[in-house]
C-alpha positions in Angstrom: -18.3 -32.1 -5.7 -15.0 -32.7 -3.9 -14.8 -28.9 -3.1 -18.0 -29.2 -1.1 -16.9 -32.2 1.0 -14.7 -30.1 3.4 -12.3 -31.9 5.7 -13.4 -35.3 4.3 -11.7 -34.4 1.0 -8.4 -33.4 2.6 -6.7 -36.8 1.9 -7.6 -36.4 -1.8 -5.7 -33.1 -2.2 -2.4 -34.7 -3.2 -4.2 -36.7 -5.9 -5.9 -33.5 -7.1 -2.5 -31.7 -7.3 -1.1 -34.6 -9.4 -4.1 -34.2 -11.7 -3.4 -30.5 -11.9 0.1 -31.3 -13.1 -0.6 -34.3 -15.3 -4.3 -34.2 -16.1 -6.1 -32.6 -19.1 -6.1 -28.8 -19.2 -9.8 -28.7 -19.3 -9.9 -29.8 -15.7 -7.4 -27.3 -14.3 -9.9 -24.6 -13.3 -12.2 -27.1 -11.7 -9.3 -28.7 -9.7 -8.0 -25.4 -8.4 -11.5 -24.3 -7.5 -12.1 -27.5 -5.6 -8.8 -27.2 -3.7 -9.7 -23.6 -2.8 -13.1 -24.7 -1.4 -11.5 -27.3 0.7 -8.9 -24.8 2.1 -11.7 -22.5 3.1 -12.9 -25.0 5.7 -10.0 -27.3 6.5 -6.2 -27.4 7.1 -4.3 -29.1 4.3 -0.5 -29.7 4.2 1.1 -27.6 1.5 1.9 -29.4 -1.8 4.7 -27.9 -4.0 3.1 -28.8 -7.3 0.4 -26.2 -6.8 2.6 -23.3 -7.9 3.3 -24.8 -11.3 1.0 -22.2 -13.0 2.5 -19.1 -11.6 4.8 -18.7 -14.7 3.7 -16.3 -17.4 3.6 -19.2 -19.9 0.3 -20.4 -18.4 -3.1 -18.8 -19.4 -4.0 -15.8 -17.2 -7.1 -17.5 -15.7 -4.9 -20.3 -14.4 -2.3 -17.9 -13.0 -5.2 -16.1 -11.3 -6.8 -19.2 -9.8 -3.4 -20.6 -8.7 -2.7 -17.3 -6.8 -6.2 -17.5 -5.3 -5.5 -21.1 -4.0 -2.1 -19.9 -2.6 -3.9 -17.0 -0.9 -6.3 -19.5 0.7 -3.4 -21.7 1.7 -1.4 -18.8 3.1 -4.3 -17.8 5.4 -4.1 -21.2 7.1 -0.3 -21.8 7.2 3.1 -20.2 6.5 4.0 -20.8 2.8 7.6 -21.6 1.8 9.7 -18.5 1.2 10.4 -19.4 -2.4 6.6 -19.6 -3.1 6.0 -16.2 -1.5 8.8 -14.7 -3.6 7.2 -16.2 -6.7 4.0 -14.4 -5.6 6.1 -11.2 -5.5 7.1 -11.8 -9.1 3.4 -12.2 -10.0 3.1 -8.5 -9.2 4.7 -8.0 -12.7 2.0 -10.2 -14.4 0.8 -8.6 -17.6 -2.8 -9.3 -16.6 -4.6 -7.3 -13.9 -6.4 -10.1 -12.1 -3.3 -12.1 -11.2 -1.5 -8.9 -10.1 -4.5 -8.0 -7.9 -4.7 -11.5 -6.3 -0.9 -11.5 -5.6 -1.2 -8.1 -3.9 -4.2 -9.2 -1.8 -2.2 -12.3 -0.5 1.0 -10.4 0.1 -0.8 -7.8 2.2 -1.8 -10.5 4.6 1.8 -11.5 5.3 2.1 -9.4 8.4 -0.7 -11.2 10.1 0.7 -14.7 9.7 4.5 -14.4 9.3 7.4 -13.3 11.5 8.9 -9.8 11.3 12.0 -11.4 9.7 10.0 -13.1 7.0 8.0 -9.9 6.3 11.3 -8.0 6.0 12.7 -10.5 3.4 9.6 -10.1 1.3 9.5 -6.3 1.7 13.1 -6.2 0.3 12.0 -8.2 -2.7 8.9 -6.0 -3.2 11.0 -2.8 -2.9 13.1 -3.8 -5.9 9.9 -3.7 -8.0 9.9 0.0 -7.6 12.6 0.2 -10.2 10.7 -1.8 -12.9 9.1 0.0 -15.9 5.6 -1.3 -15.4 3.6 1.5 -13.8 0.9 -0.8 -12.3 3.5 -3.0 -10.6 5.2 0.0 -9.0 1.8 1.3 -7.7 1.1 -2.1 -6.2 4.5 -2.3 -4.6 4.1 1.0 -2.8 0.6 0.0 -1.7 1.8 -3.4 -0.3 4.9 -1.9 1.4 2.6 0.7 3.1 0.2 -2.0 4.2 3.1 -4.1 5.7 4.5 -1.1 7.4 7.8 -1.5 5.6 8.2 1.7 3.6 11.2 2.6 5.8 13.1 -0.1 3.8 12.8 1.9 0.6 16.0 3.9 -0.1 15.3 7.6 0.3 16.6 8.3 -3.2 14.0 5.9 -4.7 11.3 7.6 -2.7 12.3 11.0 -3.8 12.5 10.0 -7.4 9.0 8.5 -7.4 7.6 11.6 -5.6 8.8 13.5 -8.7 7.7 10.9 -11.3 6.0 12.2 -14.4 3.0 9.9 -13.7 0.7 11.3 -11.1 -0.4 7.8 -10.1 3.2 6.9 -9.1 3.6 10.2 -7.2 0.3 9.6 -5.4 1.1 5.9 -4.5 4.5 6.9 -3.1 3.1 9.8 -1.1 0.1 7.8 0.1 2.5 5.3 1.6 4.0 7.9 3.9 2.7 9.9 6.9 1.6 9.4 10.5 3.1 10.3 13.8 5.7 7.6 13.5 7.1 8.9 10.2 10.8 9.6 10.2 12.2 13.1 9.7 13.4 12.4 6.2 9.9 11.1 5.2 8.2 14.2 6.6 10.6 16.4 4.7 9.9 14.4 1.5 6.1 15.0 2.1 6.7 18.7 2.5 8.5 18.7 -0.8 5.3 17.8 -2.5 3.6 21.0 -1.4 4.7 22.7 -4.7 3.6 19.8 -6.9 1.9 21.0 -10.1 -1.2 18.8 -9.4 -3.6 20.1 -6.7 -4.4 16.5 -5.7 -0.8 15.9 -4.7 -0.6 19.1 -2.8 -3.8 18.3 -0.9 -2.6 14.8 0.0 0.7 16.2 1.2 -1.1 18.6 3.5 -3.2 15.9 4.9 -0.1 13.8 5.6 1.6 16.8 7.3 -1.4 17.2 9.5 -0.6 13.7 10.9 3.0 14.5 11.3 2.9 16.1 14.8 6.0 17.8 16.0 8.1 16.7 13.0 5.8 18.8 10.7 6.2 22.1 12.6 9.4 23.1 10.7 7.2 23.2 7.6 4.6 25.6 9.2 5.4 28.4 6.8 4.9 26.2 3.7 1.6 25.0 5.1 0.4 28.6 5.7 1.6 29.6 2.2 -0.7 26.9 0.7 -3.6 28.2 3.0 -3.1 31.8 2.0 -2.1 31.6 -1.7 -3.0 28.3 -3.3 -5.4 28.7 -6.2 -7.3 25.4 -5.4 -10.0 25.6 -2.8 -9.5 21.9 -1.8 -5.8 22.5 -1.2 -6.6 25.6 1.0 -9.1 23.6 3.0 -6.5 20.8 3.5 -4.0 23.4 4.7 -6.6 24.7 7.1 -7.1 21.1 8.3 -3.4 20.6 8.8 -3.2 23.8 10.9 -6.0 22.4 13.2 -4.6 18.9 13.2 -1.1 20.0 14.3 -2.8 21.5 17.4 -0.4 21.7 20.4 2.6 20.8 18.3 2.2 24.2 16.7 1.9 26.1 20.0 5.0 28.2 19.2 3.2 29.6 16.2 0.2 30.9 18.2 1.0 34.6 17.5 1.1 33.8 13.7 -2.3 32.2 13.9 -3.8 35.1 15.9 -2.4 37.5 13.3 -4.5 35.8 10.5 -7.6 37.3 12.0 -6.3 40.7 10.9 -5.7 39.6 7.3 -8.0 39.3 4.4 -9.4 36.0 3.4 -12.2 33.8 4.9 -10.1 30.7 4.8 -7.4 32.3 6.9 -10.1 33.5 9.4 -11.7 30.0 9.7 -8.3 28.4 10.1 -7.2 30.9 12.7 -10.3 30.4 14.8 -10.2 26.6 14.6 -6.4 26.6 15.2 -6.7 28.8 18.3 -9.5 26.7 19.7 -7.5 23.6 19.2 -4.5 25.1 21.0 -6.8 25.9 23.9 
């Protein structure tokens, strides 16, 4: 009932938090749900006792609901740094739902925290790239990408994950890169994935290079090689797309593109015509 009372119930939140810490376990889910409902419609001063159930000793449903409440709280006000860092630790939770909720909340940091605060959290998240848990590492790459903080990851760590034995890790690391603002080292790391054994990674790398602008031009020959010789049709199409997307940045290669019209292969012909049209 209290959860549906909105701002009227705000003065009762401290009592609800005390019940959460001292009351019977059977009420915990209901208390957390009520606090979350109040936070959806009203500003409530943060109460430290709410984070009690972030530890792995609590049942997974309580860890999940606690993170959900913290997410709702964090949308309304800046949470204490130590609480945010506990949410980072929750990315290692053995259960999927708490990990997912922690990820959702951490992705929103850039919208309600200073650049300095986000940088502190990003550094903590980047350390999770070295843990054993595959799911945690994938989430870490995803959050760092969302926060725009991939540059804080040491290049050696990035290069290792782009060569990881698990394709999901390689994909997560590669997916976090790309764009016209990518640094030279990152574009080079992307190009290194063009020879990956998995066609899905080669395709993604080509899509990222297509967004690389002038920095991707030094890897023109590798892109053309994928277009001409790759055994996978989706990869060849992605290479064709990269040729077109690079557009004016690839102007010095106009003669190469025109020469494709004299070679065998419909993919080369299509890419040549689209590339020349894009170059004007």
